[in-house]
Phi, psi and omega in degrees: 000134180303135178261345179284121182302336182275348183284162180243159182214136179228124184282320185306316180298327180293336180262006178074027182268123180300147182293344181272352181285143176110183181247147180274122181235159170280166178297326178292320179293321177301314180298321180295315179298315180298322180292324176296320177299316180298319182288328179277351183300126179293159175285111182207104186292340181273351184279161177235140171242103183268130187236156176204161179067216184290350177268003185295343182260012178296141179295141174084002181247174180241122177286121179288132183305133175082009183246016182303322183255016182279173169298140185298141174209157174218121179239116180252118183231128180182172181288336182267340183197144177219128182196145177230121175260111183245153181203162170210152184293141176211107184064230179269359181240201179223139174267123189241147178219136177248121175266128180241000175284120183305326179293318178294321179294318177301319179297317178297317180294318179296323178299315179294319180296316183291332181269349183276170178263009184242153175273111181237142176264129175280124181297172178297154180298142182298131176286150189296318187292308177293331179296314179296322178296318180296314181297316179297318180296319180295315181296318178298321179293317181295319180291325181289336181276064186292327184297314184267328189239014186299333185261003185280156180271091184297317178301326177285326180290319181239074189294339181270000188236032182298326179296315180294323179297312180297319180294318180295315179298329179284325189270326186301325183285353183299142187283338181206164184292318179302315180292324176297317185295333179263011179294148181301325181294320178293316180298324179294317178299315182296315182293329180295341178248022176060032176283125182266321178227145180219143182221129176257122185228150176251133181279128179292139180301137175055036176211168178254048183225141179244141179255127182290128176260323181198154181215151180229137173094008179149163179296141181235150177296147181292328180231143181234110172292135184242138177298136181301318183294328177295314180297319180298316180295318180296318180292324182285317186271328181065025182230157177300150180213149173273142183242128180294146183299326184286354177266358185258153176282172188297320181296319179291323178296322177297321180293318181289335179063029179079004180276168178293130180253123174246133182244126178253120179285142176254114188251138174225118186052046177061020175244134182279108182261341183200178183222150171245112181258128187228134176248146180212158182298332181210168181303136181277158184287165179296324178296321178293319178299323179296316180293322179292328175296318176296322177298321177299322178296318180293325176297318177296317179297321178294321178298319179295321177299318180296321178295320179294323181293330180281344183250350180231150178300141181251143171285166180301140181293129179297155184302330184277351183287140178295150177221161179294153182300324183290344183266006179299135184293158180296329178297314179297320181299316178296320178299316179299315181298319181296315181294317181299323180295326179292336184298332183297338184261006182270140176265344181283160174278104185223146180230136180250126182230138178273175187293344178266007177083020178266136178283111185274311183200149174224140178286165182301315178299322179292320179297325178292314182295322186265359183058038181280132174274152181304325182283358179275348175291141186076018174256171179290134184306313186289344180255012180249178177291350178266020183299338179296345177275347187300316179301320178292324178297316179298318180296320179295319178296320182291319184276339183058026179227166172291140181224167174229152180195181180234137179234163172257122182281164181303332181273006176093352177276162177258158181215133171281139183229133171250136183242125183229146179271137173247084185072208180266355191256334189225153173230135179245133178253124176252121184258138178236105186291138178252181177289158180303142177228152180285128176281164180301325184292324183269335186271325187286134175286173178300140181304140180278342179240121187278180181298323179297322178294319176304315181298318179299314182297318180296313182294319180295321179300318180289331177298317183281351176296327183297305176297329177300316180297320181292318177297318179301319179295320182295316187279348181253006175266118182280124180286159173296150185305325185280356180257348181283127177213178185298317181296317180298319180296321180295319179296317179299320178298319178294318179296320179299320178295315179298320179299317180296317180295318181292323179296320177294322178298314179298319180299316179295318181297314180294322178297318180294317181292340184253006182302311182286329179296331182256019181303132179069007178283124177068029180282133182220161173294128185234146173263107182292331179298322179288323177297317180299313180300318182294317183290316178297318179299324180290347183249010183301319180298320179294317178299321180296318179298327181270358179065032183258142181260115184243128177235152176236145184215073177281144177295134178299143178067031183298129178297163178277162171243153176266118182189180177269121186300315182298317183292313181291329173297323179294322178298307182298318180297319180295318182290319179291319177298320180298316179297322181286316184294325185255033173231144182284175176298137180087001181292161177248137179231133182229128180245120181231159178212136179214165181251124178210125176061041180073011181234153172259123179253120179248131177234137174241108185251141179218163175252044185273204187287336177079175182227150174279166179299323179292321180293325179300325181295332189245353191295338179266007177278149181302134173071007180285136178233119181282167180297332180296338179294318177292320180297320181281344181067033181251150176263162179184173183255355177071025182235351185300310181288327177300312181293319180299314181297317180297319181294316180299315181293326177292339176268014178076021181245193178214156179229133177216166189227138170235130185197156172220146180303131178067006179241010177086182185219155171235117174259123183241140178231131175241127181232145175295137177272161177286167181279350182293132179294138182291143176292144178052052182307127185284169176295144184296345182271008182300138175229152177301155178300137178303135183210129180303329181296320179295318179297322179300315182288332174296321177294320180298321183294339180274353182292000000 
């Protein structure tokens, strides 16, 4: 770190951040944003707020030595919150960027620690649940400060938080909590995490009782007696928690229906004023709890906005702001009636929904496809038989544009849907029925890893978190100059390697334990040929170092599959990596994909070390390491194939292996294809390109 007071220092270039990234702010706005960060900062005595430049005098922070004249920065690192506000001068203002990824923030903090003249300990990495709550609270605060920050480009300022920004902008203008709770955006968040019932409740002062404000998914009791120990834990931890069924009173148990209950505390000035009660078929993932914790923060922020509006004069509501259904103008009402009357003469399957998510009218073909009863018209979309349209409705509201998508109808068939806006008051859904498709419930085989295995993976992951935290502390504590020596540096290097390996192990374990929890989350039509090309292309340098010849041969016009891109990419990457790692120098690897019988068949063939019949039986089990691993001299965590198999089975497919010792292996994956006809459908006589490797494996199969 520069010791000359006249020298300058800029953090963004050291982190590889381009000078054009971020939003242009005035110096006053930068100071205002930094002050909001300081005010939203959770109480955490172990956290550090590192400051530099003109922000060096902020209360509660530490000025990093030698940065008095640097470009302003604020780096907040702790277990409860992680954020880095970076800037550099541009004209008369400053270009600012906020990093909210805990790993990026840790890198910024470590850079400052290593360059400083002081011994500082980097706190533990921010946990997901308080981190999401902190980010949501900060975004709500920035959006609410319209006078000082109304003109700034928030998506450019917080590039990793566009979803939270859009959600906050949608929710804050609602006039009351019940209408907010039934907003399409809230319903979309809940449905994305398989929440079946939700209840918003306010805790009565000086009592252990909650009063229901709004409910989704069924009738809820007006009052809920709450266990004292549950309230104490929620107030102390400020994080979502699962509540055992035996701790609930009879009325609450009837409402939960025996499902898993997750409770999200709603905090205002560190006081729990309300609760968000959520039921789901099984325990929700840690990532889902983190997002729901952030949603609770936004509900609290909206309540505060509503309180301010009742005590201060309000400007006229902008046209885009949500309003209660009863406040719809007479002009809009007349427009709605006129459009609804035209629906009686339509032959297409169409559904009309107003801007508040109310089902206005459906044509006879649409009622048939959606199993809509006549009395369901004029009901809330999400509580009707047309609830499958709700995710597309939320997406249309967020994008403010016409969109297209695919839904699964109640009878198990799929339907393409186009959603179009009719002015500001109405949205029309046009449904195009497709051929029957297998639903996840009917297509997916029984899970290969049971509930007991999920529990083991979750518990084991948390067990290894303890040594991870200790290793993290050791490698991020800068020693005094007179204690650093070669041996110490070597030990630190070994610890850093172990830390990296353990972190990857935890990542794999959590991913494996959450495969079923995230089933069907974010599934889209995907082109596997493009995924294969991208993954093989990203490994060309590695193949070159190993002297391996890799070819790909996807069938032309391959149909798409419905799946999660990240998950299926992980499957393909694991199988291709496995073929490369367990094959010698000069080996041949071939990746092919073809369409047969409504299925996509992917094969990864290699001329590697191969597996015995006994090893094939166990190679997909967690932590199993075959003899070829020792022969190849490669390290691994023994979870790649386990995770790949679990993901494939969750997509309604199967994975199997054919192999012989010293004769290579064939890893095959079969996945259901989408119903969409493939573009440029090839001739039925298409065959894979002739390849000696394929002929070799045909011979092996005859042994």
